[in-house]
C-alpha positions in Angstrom: 51.9 36.9 -9.6 55.0 35.1 -10.8 58.2 33.8 -9.9 61.1 34.5 -12.4 64.1 32.0 -12.8 66.8 33.1 -15.2 68.8 30.8 -17.7 69.0 31.2 -21.4 65.1 32.0 -21.3 63.1 33.5 -18.5 61.1 30.9 -16.8 57.9 32.1 -15.1 55.8 30.2 -12.9 52.4 31.2 -11.5 52.2 31.6 -7.7 48.5 30.5 -7.9 47.7 27.2 -9.5 46.7 27.8 -13.1 45.5 25.5 -16.2 45.3 26.9 -19.6 43.2 25.9 -22.8 46.0 25.5 -25.4 43.6 25.4 -28.5 41.7 28.4 -27.2 44.9 30.3 -26.2 46.6 29.6 -29.7 43.4 30.8 -31.6 43.4 34.1 -29.3 47.1 34.8 -29.9 46.9 34.3 -33.7 43.9 36.9 -33.5 46.2 39.2 -31.5 49.0 38.8 -34.5 51.3 36.2 -32.8 52.8 33.7 -34.8 51.6 30.4 -33.2 52.5 26.8 -32.9 50.2 24.7 -30.9 52.0 21.5 -29.6 49.0 20.0 -27.5 50.6 20.5 -24.2 52.4 23.8 -24.9 51.9 26.7 -27.2 54.8 28.6 -28.7 53.9 32.3 -29.6 56.3 34.7 -31.4 55.7 38.6 -31.8 58.2 41.2 -32.1 61.2 39.1 -31.8 60.2 37.6 -28.5 59.2 34.0 -28.1 56.7 32.8 -25.4 56.2 29.2 -24.7 53.2 28.5 -22.3 52.4 25.1 -20.9 48.9 24.0 -19.6 50.3 24.2 -16.2 51.0 27.9 -16.3 54.6 27.6 -16.9 56.0 30.2 -19.2 59.3 30.7 -20.9 60.4 34.0 -22.3 63.2 34.5 -24.8 64.9 36.8 -25.3 64.2 39.4 -22.8 66.1 41.1 -19.8 65.1 39.6 -16.3 63.8 42.9 -15.1 61.2 43.2 -17.9 60.1 39.5 -17.7 57.8 39.7 -14.7 55.9 42.5 -16.4 55.8 40.7 -19.7 54.6 37.4 -18.1 51.8 39.2 -16.1 50.6 40.9 -19.6 50.9 37.4 -21.5 49.0 35.4 -18.8 46.2 37.9 -19.4 46.0 36.7 -23.0 45.8 33.0 -22.1 42.4 31.4 -22.0 41.9 29.4 -18.6 40.7 25.6 -18.9 37.6 24.7 -17.7 38.3 21.0 -17.8 39.7 19.1 -15.1 42.0 16.9 -17.2 
């Protein structure tokens, strides 16, 4: 599902093209107890000391987290994101 690149944060990229609705994703994450900042082209979400930054294109940054756990965490997080129905 994802390719993991490691730097200071784990960068996760979906293998299949993805596009997410940032507003709806931010609302859903808030409802699930994440502290959320919607920046338009990306959403930053914090929960249990882990910060997730998701971009409309599906790129996901996770910090801090061990690389071994990042793939599983990314797949779990992607299931929480709302797919966009717009072609913008």
